[in-house]
C-alpha positions in Angstrom: -22.2 -10.4 17.2 -18.6 -9.4 17.4 -17.8 -5.7 17.5 -16.9 -4.1 14.2 -13.2 -3.1 13.9 -12.2 -0.5 11.4 -8.8 -1.3 9.8 -7.2 0.9 7.1 -5.0 -0.6 4.4 -2.6 2.0 3.1 -1.1 1.3 -0.3 0.4 2.6 -3.5 0.0 0.7 -6.7 3.7 1.2 -7.4 4.5 -1.3 -4.7 4.8 -5.0 -5.7 4.4 -5.8 -2.0 1.0 -4.1 -2.1 -0.1 -6.6 -4.8 1.2 -9.5 -2.6 -0.3 -8.0 0.5 -3.7 -7.6 -1.2 -4.0 -11.4 -1.3 -3.5 -11.6 2.4 -6.4 -9.4 3.2 -8.9 -12.2 2.9 -7.4 -13.6 6.1 -8.6 -10.7 8.2 -11.3 -11.7 10.8 -14.9 -11.2 9.6 -15.6 -8.5 12.1 -13.0 -6.2 10.4 -14.4 -3.3 8.4 -11.6 -2.7 5.9 -10.9 0.7 4.4 -8.7 1.0 1.3 -6.5 4.1 1.4 -4.4 4.8 -1.7 -1.5 7.2 -1.1 1.5 8.5 -2.9 4.6 6.6 -1.7 6.9 9.3 -3.0 5.1 11.7 -0.6 5.8 9.5 2.4 9.4 9.0 1.4 10.0 12.7 0.9 8.4 13.6 4.3 10.5 11.1 6.2 13.7 11.6 4.2 13.9 8.1 2.9 15.0 6.5 -0.4 12.8 3.9 -2.0 14.1 0.4 -2.5 14.4 1.0 -6.3 16.7 4.0 -5.7 19.5 1.8 -4.4 20.7 -0.4 -7.3 21.7 -3.5 -5.2 18.6 -3.2 -3.1 16.5 -2.8 -6.3 17.8 -6.0 -7.8 17.3 -8.0 -4.5 13.8 -6.6 -3.9 12.6 -7.5 -7.4 14.0 -11.0 -7.1 12.6 -11.4 -3.6 9.1 -10.3 -4.7 9.1 -12.8 -7.5 10.3 -15.6 -5.2 7.6 -14.7 -2.6 4.9 -14.6 -5.3 6.0 -18.1 -6.3 5.8 -19.2 -2.7 2.3 -17.9 -2.5 1.2 -19.6 -5.7 0.7 -16.3 -7.6 1.7 -15.7 -11.2 3.5 -12.4 -11.2 4.6 -10.2 -14.1 6.4 -6.9 -13.7 5.3 -3.9 -15.8 7.6 -2.7 -18.7 9.5 -0.3 -16.4 9.7 0.1 -12.6 9.4 2.4 -10.8 6.8 4.3 -12.9 4.6 7.3 -12.4 1.6 5.9 -10.4 -0.4 9.1 -10.1 -3.0 8.4 -12.8 -3.6 4.9 -11.5 -3.9 6.1 -7.9 -6.4 8.8 -8.9 -8.4 6.2 -10.9 -8.7 4.0 -7.7 -9.9 7.1 -5.8 -12.4 8.1 -8.6 -13.8 4.5 -8.6 -14.5 4.7 -4.9 -11.3 3.4 -3.3 -12.9 0.0 -2.7 -11.7 -3.6 -3.0 -12.7 -4.0 -6.6 -11.0 -0.8 -7.8 -7.9 -1.7 -5.9 -7.8 -5.2 -7.2 -8.4 -4.2 -10.9 -5.5 -1.7 -10.8 -3.0 -3.8 -8.8 -3.7 -6.8 -11.0 -3.1 -4.8 -14.1 0.3 -3.7 -12.9 1.7 -6.9 -11.3 -0.4 -9.8 -12.6 -0.7 -8.6 -16.2 2.4 -6.4 -16.4 0.6 -3.4 -17.9 2.0 0.1 -18.0 -0.4 2.3 -16.0 1.5 5.4 -16.9 0.0 4.9 -20.4 -3.3 6.9 -20.9 -4.6 4.1 -23.1 -4.2 1.6 -20.3 -5.8 4.0 -17.8 -8.7 4.4 -20.2 -9.2 0.6 -20.5 -9.1 0.2 -16.7 -11.6 3.0 -16.3 -14.0 1.1 -18.6 -13.6 -2.0 -16.5 -14.4 0.2 -13.4 -17.4 1.7 -15.2 -16.0 5.2 -15.3 -17.2 7.0 -18.4 -14.3 9.5 -18.8 -10.9 8.4 -17.6 -9.2 11.7 -18.5 -11.7 13.7 -16.5 -11.6 11.3 -13.6 -7.8 11.5 -13.1 -7.6 15.2 -13.7 -10.5 16.1 -11.3 -9.2 18.6 -8.7 -11.3 16.9 -6.0 -9.8 13.5 -6.8 -6.3 14.9 -6.7 -7.0 16.6 -3.3 -8.4 13.3 -1.9 -5.2 11.5 -2.8 -3.2 14.3 -1.1 -5.4 14.2 2.0 -5.0 10.4 2.2 -1.2 10.8 2.0 -1.2 13.6 4.7 -3.4 11.4 6.9 -1.0 8.5 6.6 1.9 10.8 7.4 0.1 12.1 10.5 0.0 8.5 11.8 3.6 7.9 11.2 3.1 5.7 8.1 6.4 5.7 6.3 6.0 2.9 3.7 3.5 0.7 1.9 1.6 -1.5 2.3 0.7 -0.6 5.9 -2.3 -1.9 7.9 -3.5 0.7 10.4 -5.4 -0.7 13.4 -6.6 2.1 15.6 -3.4 4.3 15.6 -1.0 1.4 15.3 0.7 0.9 11.9 1.9 -2.5 10.7 4.2 -1.9 7.8 5.0 -4.4 5.1 3.5 -7.5 3.7 5.6 -9.5 6.1 4.0 -7.8 9.1 0.6 -9.2 8.3 0.9 -12.0 10.8 1.8 -9.4 13.5 -1.2 -7.4 12.6 -3.5 -10.4 12.9 -2.0 -11.2 16.3 -2.6 -7.6 17.4 -6.2 -7.9 16.4 -6.8 -11.1 18.4 -4.3 -10.6 21.3 -3.8 -6.9 21.5 -3.0 -7.0 25.2 0.2 -8.9 24.5 1.5 -5.8 22.8 1.3 -3.9 26.1 3.8 -6.0 27.9 6.8 -4.3 29.5 9.3 -5.1 26.7 6.9 -3.9 24.0 6.4 -0.7 25.9 10.1 -0.2 26.6 11.3 -0.5 23.1 9.1 2.4 22.0 11.0 4.7 24.3 14.5 3.1 23.9 17.2 5.8 24.0 19.2 6.5 20.8 22.8 5.7 21.4 24.3 7.3 18.3 23.0 9.2 15.3 24.4 8.8 11.8 25.7 12.1 10.4 24.2 13.1 7.0 
């Protein structure tokens, strides 16, 4: 029997690329033990001093069009929620309260990007909670322990250098973005190739010039 490999999938339900990337996870090798780690993307962006794609108007337009194009290429019917970006906190806490497993992740991501629902609406959260067999949605998303777990997840991701979502973490190696999934698969099967001299050298490549703020 192949040795079990623990892989963490770091995501925020605000990310359309997370919804696309969720559909790639079925391609992971059977020996992978997959952990779903919901985080607050805004926390990552703040820590690393970044703007999100939706905060730059031209990048926002391109990103949304690109995501829709990619969904079509993947054979997925995609529908954006009424507004984007939106406040994802209640939806993220719902995933945590439901066990941060594949089903909870799927239900919430599908609600946002397959069904185009507004998960900042308490009525939508209540409906999703019923689907996930949580008796009291309000209590679940306001539970201090659930809130802390989401903060802990975000801090853990930051400690590993995770700066965006979705990110697959294999050991301590992060693979950011849905388009890096192939690279992550290659690392799982041919990890030694990533220790070649060029791969090692670029990690310590000197900075030639720094942009002034």
